[in-house]
C-alpha positions in Angstrom: 180.5 -6.3 117.8 182.2 -5.9 114.4 180.6 -6.8 111.0 181.8 -7.0 107.5 180.8 -3.9 105.3 180.6 -6.2 102.1 177.8 -8.1 103.6 174.4 -6.1 103.8 173.0 -8.7 106.1 175.7 -7.9 108.8 174.5 -4.2 109.0 170.9 -5.3 110.1 172.5 -7.1 113.0 173.5 -3.6 114.2 170.4 -1.7 113.7 167.7 -1.4 116.6 164.2 -2.5 116.0 163.2 1.3 116.1 165.6 2.0 113.4 164.4 -0.7 111.3 160.8 0.3 111.9 161.7 3.9 110.6 163.4 2.6 107.5 160.5 0.6 106.7 157.9 3.4 107.3 160.2 5.7 105.1 160.3 3.3 102.3 156.6 2.4 102.3 156.1 6.4 102.4 158.2 6.8 99.3 156.6 3.9 97.4 153.0 5.4 98.2 154.0 8.9 96.9 155.6 7.5 93.7 153.0 4.9 92.6 150.1 7.1 91.8 149.7 10.9 92.0 146.8 11.9 94.4 143.5 12.7 93.0 142.4 16.4 93.1 140.2 17.2 95.9 137.2 18.1 93.6 137.2 14.5 92.4 135.9 13.2 95.7 133.0 14.2 97.7 131.9 13.8 101.3 128.6 12.1 102.0 127.1 15.3 102.9 128.0 17.1 99.6 126.8 14.0 97.7 123.5 13.9 99.6 123.0 17.5 98.5 123.8 17.0 95.1 121.4 14.0 94.9 118.8 15.6 96.9 118.6 12.9 99.4 119.7 12.3 103.1 123.1 11.7 104.2 121.9 8.4 105.7 120.5 7.3 102.2 124.1 7.9 100.8 125.7 5.8 103.6 123.1 3.0 102.7 123.9 3.5 98.9 127.7 3.2 99.8 127.1 0.0 101.9 125.0 -1.8 99.3 127.3 -0.9 96.3 124.8 1.5 94.6 127.4 4.1 95.0 131.1 3.8 94.6 133.4 5.2 97.4 136.3 4.6 99.4 137.1 5.0 103.3 139.9 7.5 104.0 140.7 7.7 107.4 137.4 6.0 108.5 135.2 8.5 106.6 133.7 7.9 103.1 134.8 9.8 100.1 132.6 9.2 97.0 133.8 9.5 93.4 132.4 12.4 91.5 131.9 10.2 88.5 129.7 8.0 90.4 127.5 10.8 91.5 127.5 12.2 87.9 126.4 8.8 86.5 123.5 8.6 88.9 122.4 12.2 87.9 122.6 11.4 84.3 120.5 8.1 84.8 123.4 5.9 83.8 123.7 2.4 85.4 127.5 2.7 85.6 127.6 4.3 88.9 129.7 1.8 90.6 
């Protein structure tokens, strides 16, 4: 099958589904790397470290994350808590979330 090199859509016809998937994965990865630099590791805490810092159980931390009293994100199915949220709780500020 021949195609016209001046027409970019014609090139897509000659690529396999696997090749297209790889191109999309590469482009998404590139976009994610350039949009925002990763936070330093010390900016995020595990539920276990957060529980220790606040003097409560890890279960309490998970409850706080689920009801919004503590701000965090899920990374790979595991919670990571913003250090600033923990500091706000320790300082008695209401802006923990």
